LUMVOMAR-862531 format. One record per residue (C-alpha): z, y negated, x; residue in three letters; residue number from 1. Coordinates in steps of 0.5 Angstrom, whole numbers, m for minus. Each point is the difference from the previous one (the first is absolute). Layout:
REM LUMVOMAR-862531
    zz    yy    xx  aa   i
     Z     Y     X ALA NUM
...
This chain:
REM LUMVOMAR-862531
    zz    yy    xx  aa   i
   227    15   249 MET   1
     1     3    m6 LYS   2
    m5     4    m6 SER   3
    m2     2    m6 ALA   4
    m3     7     0 PHE   5
    m1     4    m6 TYR   6
    m5     6    m4 ASP   7
    m2     2    m6 GLY   8
     7     2    m2 THR   9
     1    m9     1 LEU  10
     7     2     2 SER  11
     0    m6     5 VAL  12
     4     1     7 GLU  13
     1    m6     5 VAL  14
    m1     3     7 ARG  15
     2    m4     7 ASP  16
    m6     1     4 ILE  17
    m3    m5     6 PRO  18
    m3    m6    m1 VAL  19
    m8     1     1 PRO  20
    m5    m4     6 ALA  21
    m5    m3    m3 PRO  22
    m8     2     2 ARG  23
    m6    m3     2 PRO  24
    m2    m4    m6 GLY  25
     8     1    m4 GLN  26
     5    m5    m1 ILE  27
     7     2     0 LEU  28
     4    m3    m6 ILE  29
     8    m1    m2 ARG  30
    m1     2    m8 THR  31
     4    m5    m4 ILE  32
    m4     2    m6 VAL  33
    m4     7    m2 SER  34
    m4    m1    m6 GLY  35
     0     6    m4 THR  36
    m7     3    m5 ASN  37
    m1     6    m5 PRO  38
    m3     4     6 LYS  39
     7     0     4 ASP  40
     2     6    m4 TRP  41
    m6     3    m4 LYS  42
    m3     1     7 ASP  43
     6     5     4 PRO  44
     1     3    m9 LYS  45
    m7     1    m1 TYR  46
    m6    m1     5 TRP  47
     4     2     7 SER  48
     0     8     1 PRO  49
     7     3    m3 ALA  50
     1     2     7 ASP  51
     0    m7     4 ALA  52
     6    m3     3 PRO  53
     4    m6    m2 PRO  54
    m4    m7     2 ALA  55
     2    m7     0 ASN  56
    m5    m2    m6 HIS  57
     1    m8     0 GLY  58
    m6    m4     2 ASP  59
     1    m7    m3 ASP  60
     4    m3     6 ILE  61
     3    m7     1 ALA  62
     4    m3     5 GLY  63
    m1    m2     7 TYR  64
    m4     2     6 VAL  65
     4     3     6 GLU  66
    m6     2     5 ALA  67
    m6     1     1 LEU  68
    m6     5     2 GLY  69
    m5    m1     5 GLU  70
    m6    m4    m2 GLY  71
     4    m3    m7 VAL  72
    m2    m7    m1 THR  73
     2    m6    m4 GLY  74
     7     3    m1 PHE  75
     7    m2     4 SER  76
     7     3     0 PRO  77
     4    m3    m6 GLY  78
    m6    m2    m4 ASP  79
     1     1    m7 ARG  80
    m5     6    m3 VAL  81
    m2     5    m5 ALA  82
    m4     6     1 ALA  83
    m3     6    m3 PHE  84
     3     6     4 HIS  85
    m5     6     1 GLU  86
     2     5    m5 MET  87
     1     7     1 ASN  88
     2    m3     8 THR  89
     8     0     3 GLU  90
     3    m7     0 PHE  91
    m1    m3    m7 GLY  92
     4    m5    m3 SER  93
     6     4    m3 TYR  94
     3    m1     7 ALA  95
     4    m6     3 GLU  96
    m7    m1     6 TYR  97
    m6     3    m3 SER  98
    m7     0     4 ILE  99
    m7    m4    m4 SER 100
    m7    m1     4 TRP 101
    m1    m7     1 ALA 102
    m7     1    m4 HIS 103
     5     0    m6 SER 104
     5    m5     1 THR 105
     0    m6    m3 PHE 106
     4    m7     2 HIS 107
     6    m1    m5 ILE 108
     0    m8    m2 PRO 109
     7    m3     0 PRO 110
     0    m2    m7 HIS 111
    m1     9    m1 VAL 112
     6     3    m1 SER 113
     0     8     3 PHE 114
     1     3    m7 GLU 115
    m7    m3    m3 GLU 116
    m3     1     7 ALA 117
     2     7     0 ALA 118
    m4     1    m8 THR 119
    m7    m2     3 ILE 120
    m3     5     6 PRO 121
    m2     6    m3 LEU 122
    m1    m2    m7 ALA 123
    m4    m6     2 SER 124
    m4     4     4 MET 125
    m2     5    m4 THR 126
    m2    m6    m5 ALA 127
    m3    m3     5 SER 128
    m4     7     2 LEU 129
    m2     1    m7 ALA 130
    m3    m6    m1 LEU 131
    m4    m2     6 TYR 132
    m1     6     3 GLN 133
    m1     5    m5 ASP 134
    m3    m4    m7 LEU 135
    m4    m6     6 ASN 136
     3    m5    m4 LEU 137
     0    m8     2 PRO 138
     4    m1     6 LEU 139
     5    m6    m2 PRO 140
    m4    m4     5 TRP 141
    m5     1    m3 ASN 142
     1     0    m7 PRO 143
    m4     3    m7 ALA 144
    m5    m7    m1 LYS 145
     0     3    m8 GLY 146
     1     5    m5 ARG 147
     4     7     3 LEU 148
     3     4    m4 PRO 149
     6     5     2 LEU 150
     5     5    m2 ILE 151
     7     0     3 ILE 152
     4     7    m3 TYR 153
     7    m2     2 GLY 154
     0    m7     0 GLY 155
     9     0     1 SER 156
     1     5     5 SER 157
     0    m3     7 ALA 158
    m7     2     2 VAL 159
    m3    m2    m7 GLY 160
     3    m7     1 ALA 161
    m3     0     7 PHE 162
    m6     1    m3 ALA 163
     0    m5    m5 ILE 164
     3    m5     5 LYS 165
    m7     2     6 LEU 166
    m4     0    m7 ALA 167
     1    m8    m1 VAL 168
     0    m2     6 LEU 169
    m7     3     0 SER 170
    m1    m4    m6 ASN 171
    m1     6    m4 ILE 172
    m1     0    m8 HIS 173
     2     3    m4 PRO 174
     5     4     1 ILE 175
     2     5    m5 ALA 176
     7     2     2 ALA 177
     3     6    m3 VAL 178
     8     1     1 ALA 179
     6     1    m5 GLY 180
     7    m2     0 LYS 181
    m2    m4     6 GLY 182
    m6    m4    m5 GLY 183
     4    m8     1 ASP 184
    m1     2     8 PHE 185
    m6     1     1 THR 186
    m2    m6    m5 ARG 187
     3    m4     4 SER 188
    m5     2     6 LEU 189
    m6    m1    m5 LEU 190
    m6    m6    m1 ASP 191
     0     0    m8 GLU 192
    m4    m6    m1 SER 193
    m5     5     4 LYS 194
     0     6    m5 GLY 195
     6     4     4 ASP 196
     3     5    m5 VAL 197
     7     4     1 VAL 198
    m1     7    m5 ILE 199
     6     4    m2 ASP 200
    m1     7     3 TYR 201
     6     2    m5 ARG 202
    m5    m1    m6 LYS 203
    m4     6     1 GLY 204
    m6     2     4 HIS 205
    m6    m2    m6 ASP 206
     4    m8     0 HIS 207
     0     1     8 VAL 208
    m7     1     0 VAL 209
    m2    m4    m6 SER 210
     3    m6     3 GLU 211
    m3     1     7 LEU 212
    m6     0    m3 ARG 213
     1    m7    m4 LYS 214
     4    m3     7 GLY 215
    m7     2     5 VAL 216
    m5     1    m5 GLY 217
    m6     4     1 ASN 218
    m2    m2     8 ASP 219
     6     2     4 ALA 220
    m1     5     4 THR 221
     6    m1     5 ARG 222
     8     3     0 ALA 223
     6     1     4 PHE 224
     5     6    m3 ASP 225
     6    m1     3 ALA 226
     3     5    m4 VAL 227
    m5     5    m1 SER 228
     4     5    m5 GLU 229
     2     0    m6 HIS 230
    m7     0    m4 GLY 231
    m1    m7     4 SER 232
    m7     3     5 THR 233
    m3     2    m7 GLU 234
     2    m6    m4 ALA 235
    m4    m4     6 ILE 236
    m6     5     0 GLY 237
    m2    m1    m7 GLU 238
     0    m7     1 VAL 239
    m5    m1     6 LEU 240
    m3     7    m2 GLY 241
    m6     2     4 LYS 242
    m1    m4     7 GLY 243
     7    m4     0 GLY 244
     5     2     6 GLN 245
     7     1    m1 ILE 246
     6     0     6 THR 247
     5     4    m1 THR 248
     7     1     4 VAL 249
     0     7    m1 LEU 250
    m5     6     0 THR 251
     0     5    m6 PRO 252
     4     5     5 GLU 253
     6    m5     2 MET 254
     1    m1    m8 VAL 255
     5     5    m1 VAL 256
    m2     4    m6 GLY 257
    m8    m3     2 GLY 258
    m4    m4    m2 ARG 259
    m7     0    m4 VAL 260
    m5    m6     0 ASP 261
    m5    m2    m4 SER 262
    m6     2     4 GLY 263
    m4    m7    m2 LEU 264
     3    m4     5 SER 265
     1     1     8 GLU 266
     6     1     2 ILE 267
     2    m2     8 LEU 268
     7     1     2 PHE 269
     4    m5     5 THR 270
     3     2     5 LEU 271
     5    m6     3 VAL 272
     0     5     6 GLY 273
    m6    m2     3 ARG 274
     2    m5     2 VAL 275
     3     3     5 HIS 276
    m5     6     1 GLN 277
    m1     2     8 ASP 278
     4    m6     2 SER 279
     2     2     7 SER 280
    m7     1     2 SER 281
    m3    m7    m3 ARG 282
     3    m3     6 LEU 283
    m5     1     4 THR 284
    m5    m6     3 ASP 285
    m6     5    m2 ASP 286
    m5    m6    m3 PRO 287
    m3     7    m5 SER 288
     6     1    m4 ALA 289
     0     0    m6 LEU 290
     3    m5    m5 LEU 291
     3     2    m6 GLY 292
     6     0    m4 ASP 293
     5    m1     6 PRO 294
    m3    m7     1 GLU 295
     0    m3    m6 PHE 296
     7     2     0 GLY 297
     1    m4     6 ALA 298
    m4    m6    m3 VAL 299
     3     1    m8 PHE 300
     8     1     3 PHE 301
    m1    m6     4 HIS 302
    m4    m4    m6 PHE 303
     7     2    m4 VAL 304
     3    m4     5 GLY 305
    m4    m5    m1 ILE 306
     1    m1    m7 LEU 307
     7     1     0 LEU 308
     1    m6     5 ALA 309
    m5    m4    m6 GLN 310
     4     1    m6 ARG 311
    m5     4    m3 ARG 312
     2     7     0 PHE 313
     7     3    m1 ASN 314
     3     7     0 GLY 315
     2     4    m6 HIS 316
     6     0    m4 PRO 317
     6     3     3 PHE 318
     7     4    m1 GLU 319
     5     0     7 VAL 320
     3     6     1 ILE 321
     6    m2     4 ASP 322
     4     6     2 LYS 323
    m2     3     6 GLY 324
    m5     3     4 LEU 325
     2     7    m4 LEU 326
     2    m2    m6 LYS 327
    m6    m5     0 GLY 328
    m5     5     1 VAL 329
     3     5    m6 ASP 330
     1    m6    m5 THR 331
    m7    m1     1 ALA 332
    m4     7    m1 LEU 333
     4     1    m7 ASP 334
    m3    m6    m2 LEU 335
    m7     0     2 LEU 336
     1     8    m3 LYS 337
     2    m3    m6 ALA 338
    m4    m6    m1 LYS 339
     5    m5    m1 LYS 340
    m4    m5     4 LEU 341
    m5    m4    m5 SER 342
    m4    m6     3 ALA 343
     5     1     7 ARG 344
     1     4     5 LYS 345
     7     2     5 ALA 346
     1    m2     6 VAL 347
     6     3     4 ILE 348
     4    m5     5 ARG 349
     0     4     6 ILE 350
     4    m5     5 SER 351
     7    m4    m4 ALA 352
     1    m5     5 ASN 353
    m6    m4    m1 GLU 354
């Protein structure tokens, strides 16, 4: 099969490698469309060791089940599925065939395209972990019963938009969402009748802080920072103050040039890869094994499939790159680096025959 590899130079090379066999608990997927994410270029460029070898950095898979590893239930060959590939492991989504764990795979209903489905896995799980595992907000099946203000910084990004959609399902309001060019898209996700507002970060730090205070009042204690740089965390910290919790998608060390937090609120870090923590060791019959993020991921990915089937949830707006594997990955990396994807995601069509 053909698979795209690149290192910190971001020079893409397509190699012919054997089709992998799924291990116990895994699924082999014939990749039709791959999603893309900012970390696909930032990881090899900034976060990985300088001497890290070229790798397949794609993690959002949409395609057909080709084969099942031992112990996998609920899936059959030929099923249309989307999946979150385990980051920094072999056989990512920039290839004709990809490997996923069954617990981070979900069914794609007939009315949802592979392109739309490919926008969902990594970004929606990041938002889910942030809201429910880190900030301990009410789950959609046990929604908030009263006022529960929430700040979401980066509302037009895929992660931020999924956070808004989930918060609305959880009846969390008012939501103060910070966005820029994607402000109109962000507004379309909110319920202004419940006090939800959009704040334009392009008007400056003081404007953002002032409007956030107006939007969430004096009792806000929770925020999700889907940007985590360019002063976003500091602005939120000024609004929440002591006793607040902000969960971010980047640590200070991951921000190019560094980040200085206000020190007023507790800063948490949402790492989406937690859903794959110790995946192999969890294939056990030991009843004393600890439950945590992988189990949350298994439940929530299945839940996303249900919501999609019920048409109560959808993917992120997307731009299709249909240039083959080499030029497709290369084009996507250029778009990601140049930040030319406001309020939409680039998805790469891997198979030309679907």
